[in-house]
C-alpha positions, 0 to 999 in steps of 0.5 A: 452477957447473961441478960443478953442471952435471956433477951435472945431466948425471949425474942420471937425471932429466935423461936421463929428462926427455930420453926423456920429451920425445922421446916427447912430440914424437912423440905431438904430431906424431901428434896434430897429423897427426890434427887436420890431416886435419880441415882437408883437405877443401873448397875451397883458400880454405877450407883455407887459413883452416882451416890457420890456425886448426889452427896456432893451436889446435896451438901453444896445445896444444903450449904447454899440454903443454910448460908442465907439462913445464918445471914438472915439470922445474924443480920435481923437478930441485931438490926435496931439493937442500939437505936430507937426506943430500947436505946433511949430507955436503957442506955440513959441510965447506963454510966459511961464510958466503960459500961456502954462498951461492956454492954455492947460487947456483952450483946455481941458476945451473947449473939455470937454464941447463939449463933455458933450454936444455931450454925452448928446444929443446922450443919449437923442436920444437913450432914446427917440427912445427906449421909443418910440418904447417900451412905456411900458418900463419906463426910469427915468430922474435920471437914464439918468442923471446918464448916462450922468455924467458917460459917460462925465466922460468917455470922460474927462478920455480919453481926459486927457490921450490922452492929456498927450500922446500927449504931451509926444509922437508923434501923431501916436504913442499916438493914437495907445496907447490910442486906444489899452488901450481903447480896452484892457479895454473893452476886459477886462470887456467882459472877466469878464462878460463871466466869470460871466456866466460860471463856466467852465472858469479858476480861475482868469479870474474874475479879468480881468476887475478889472485889465484892468479897473485900467489901463484904467477906461473907461469900468468900467464907461461903466459898471456902466452907464449900471447899472444905467440906467437898475437897477434890470431889468438888473440883471434879464436879465443878461443872455440874455444881456451877454457881453453887461450887468454887473454882478457886477456894479463898486463901488462909489470908482471906479468912485472916482478912475476914476475921480482921474485918469483923474485929475493926467493925466491932471496935468501931461500933464500941468507940462511936457508941461510948461517945454517943450523947443521948 
């Protein structure tokens, strides 16, 4: 695990992610500053209510963009990690089967630790920006902790699935499949949210988010994170949030399914990896 952490630190992807994240937080601050300007007119009582709405909208937008940041970081940091030149040079000298399993799990664990820290820093940055610009909007520490756990779980699930495909397929193919399923899950969640706001859509579309989340749980975890942070305030502002909100948050059973999904993918990757011939 220590060697993998050193490898993660040396990767240019980590440096690039830090730079892009810093740029994202700066642009997010500027966006929130513009949104705040729209709520500064009118009586004091009206401004307080408007700031509450602005805080919910701001946090929802911040988590929406962070959702993609976390996914891309999780996917692209592990694509090709178990195939190609690195695999043939390093794994040829590893004894099998236990050492291979330990190496793969150590690699996943090191990346999971980095992802958890990364998720926590980004979420904290978003919360501080929103709280600073909308002082009447209350953000609970418990809500932030729940969001951190849910987004960390999303990163771990994507990492496990990426590792599994990386063991089975070439890097380009695995990257295309993981990215495609991620976007399909997101689009399924968007369709479900739009259906909840309109009665003119065909019957059956309300199940789009459920089906796609079972295939790839990332969007369901994102929707639950939105609910945990905004709570009942989001329910009141659901129509204004649109696809950035969540009408019916995924249950605790779904969270357990997502965790089980990630564990199964990781163990399948380990099983297939130590049986692979080089």
